[in-house]
C-alpha positions in Angstrom: 0.0 0.0 0.0 1.3 3.3 -0.9 1.8 6.2 1.6 -0.2 9.4 0.6 1.8 12.5 0.5 0.7 16.1 -0.2 3.0 18.7 -1.6 1.5 22.2 -0.9 2.9 25.1 -2.9 2.2 28.8 -4.1 3.5 28.5 -7.5 6.6 30.8 -6.7 10.0 29.9 -8.1 11.1 28.4 -4.7 8.0 26.1 -4.7 8.4 24.9 -8.3 12.0 24.1 -7.7 11.1 22.3 -4.5 8.3 20.3 -6.4 11.0 19.2 -8.9 13.6 18.4 -6.4 11.6 16.8 -3.7 8.1 15.9 -4.4 8.6 14.4 -7.7 11.8 12.7 -6.5 9.7 10.3 -4.1 9.7 6.7 -5.1 6.4 6.4 -6.9 6.3 2.7 -5.9 6.1 3.9 -2.2 4.3 7.3 -2.3 1.2 8.7 -3.9 2.0 12.4 -4.3 -0.8 14.9 -4.6 0.4 18.4 -5.7 -1.8 21.2 -4.5 -1.3 24.8 -5.7 -2.8 27.0 -2.9 -2.9 30.0 -5.1 -5.2 28.1 -7.4 -7.1 26.1 -4.8 -7.5 28.6 -1.8 -10.1 26.6 0.0 -7.4 24.0 0.8 -5.4 26.6 2.7 -7.4 25.6 5.8 -6.7 22.0 5.2 -3.0 22.6 5.1 -3.1 24.8 8.2 -4.9 21.9 10.0 -2.1 19.5 9.2 0.5 22.0 10.7 1.8 23.7 7.5 3.1 27.1 8.4 4.7 28.1 5.1 5.0 26.8 1.5 6.6 24.8 0.0 5.8 22.0 2.4 5.4 18.2 2.0 3.0 16.4 4.3 3.6 12.7 4.7 1.5 10.6 7.1 0.0 13.7 8.5 3.5 15.2 9.4 4.4 18.5 7.7 8.0 19.0 6.4 8.8 22.5 5.6 11.3 22.5 2.7 12.2 26.2 2.2 10.4 29.4 2.9 8.6 30.7 -0.2 5.5 32.2 1.5 3.8 32.1 4.8 0.5 30.4 4.7 -1.2 33.4 6.2 -0.3 35.1 2.8 -2.4 32.7 1.0 -5.6 33.0 3.1 -8.7 33.7 0.9 
């Protein structure tokens, strides 16, 4: 069974590079990665916040957020 991972980002250059370097580098045999662009899907900002995401880009695996780099604070993406 694959582990579900969610990569939250805002579309900025830092986020796009993190997606390329981290999220897409996860072993597809082990991880099912969902990429969520919070600038395009603002209703999911609350979801990200509930998982503990403070800034993007962030990767959530098994409910645990991993902040990769600082691109934007989650508060800046609130609808």
